[in-house]
Structures are given as structure tokens and as C-alpha cells.
C-alpha positions as CSV (number, residue, x, y, z in Angstrom):
1,M,-7.7,-2.5,13.8
2,N,-6.4,-5.5,12.1
3,A,-6.3,-6.6,8.4
4,K,-9.2,-9.0,8.8
5,E,-11.5,-6.4,10.0
6,L,-10.5,-4.2,7.0
7,T,-11.1,-6.9,4.4
8,A,-14.6,-7.4,5.6
9,K,-15.3,-3.7,5.1
10,T,-16.5,-2.1,1.8
11,P,-14.4,0.5,0.1
12,D,-16.8,3.2,1.0
13,Q,-16.5,2.2,4.7
14,L,-12.8,2.1,4.4
15,R,-12.7,5.6,2.8
16,D,-14.9,6.9,5.8
17,D,-12.5,5.4,8.3
18,L,-9.6,6.9,6.4
19,V,-11.0,10.5,6.6
20,A,-11.7,10.0,10.3
21,L,-8.2,8.7,11.0
22,K,-6.7,11.7,9.0
23,K,-8.7,14.2,11.0
24,E,-7.5,12.5,14.2
25,A,-3.9,12.6,13.1
26,F,-4.2,16.3,12.3
27,N,-5.6,16.9,15.7
28,L,-2.9,14.9,17.3
29,R,-0.2,16.7,15.4
30,F,-1.7,20.0,16.5
31,R,-2.0,19.0,20.2
32,Q,1.6,17.8,20.0
33,A,2.7,21.3,18.7
34,T,1.0,23.0,21.4
35,G,2.3,20.8,24.1
36,Q,-1.1,19.3,25.1
37,L,-0.6,15.8,23.8
38,E,-0.3,13.2,26.6
39,N,-0.4,9.9,24.8
40,T,2.4,10.2,22.2
41,A,2.1,6.5,21.1
42,R,-1.4,7.3,19.7
43,M,0.2,9.1,16.9
44,R,2.0,6.1,15.8
45,I,-1.1,3.8,16.0
46,V,-3.1,6.3,13.8
47,R,-0.4,6.5,11.3
48,R,-0.1,2.7,11.0
49,D,-3.9,2.3,10.8
50,V,-3.8,4.9,7.9
51,A,-1.3,2.7,6.2
52,R,-3.3,-0.5,6.7
53,I,-6.5,1.2,5.3
54,K,-4.6,2.4,2.2
55,T,-3.2,-1.1,1.7
56,A,-6.6,-2.7,1.9
57,L,-8.1,-0.1,-0.5
58,N,-5.3,-0.8,-2.9
59,Q,-5.7,-4.5,-2.7
60,K,-9.4,-4.2,-3.4
61,A,-8.8,-2.0,-6.3
62,A,-6.3,-4.4,-7.7
63,A,-8.7,-7.3,-7.3
64,A,-11.5,-5.5,-9.0
65,A,-9.2,-4.6,-11.9
66,A,-8.1,-8.1,-12.3
67,N,-11.6,-9.4,-12.6
């Protein structure tokens, strides 16, 4: 997921993606704690995608407030 894809989405779509990623992050943490996680790099990717979505949402909110 890159920034260009995120700017094309509406805030509602971004929030839906954020919820899905947070659920995935929870599941990954749970699997790591139980020793079942095979791809540990996925945790980093999900964490960074969450940050990208939050940044895009904040930028959209700031742009809406400026107008």
C-alpha cells in the first residue's frame, strides 16, 4: 500500500482499512505470543500501513478544516 493509493480513497474507506489492519495486527501479535507466527516481517508491514493510513486521514482532516 502506497501513499498514492491512500490519497485516492475516501475517509470512510480509510477507516475501514484501518480497522482491518488493526485486527490483523492483533492476530499477528497473538500468533507470535503462541509461537505460531512464521512471517515476522508481516508485523512491520502492517504497523507501517497503519501509520500511513493515519497520516492520510490526518492530512484529509487538515485539508477539510482549512477550506
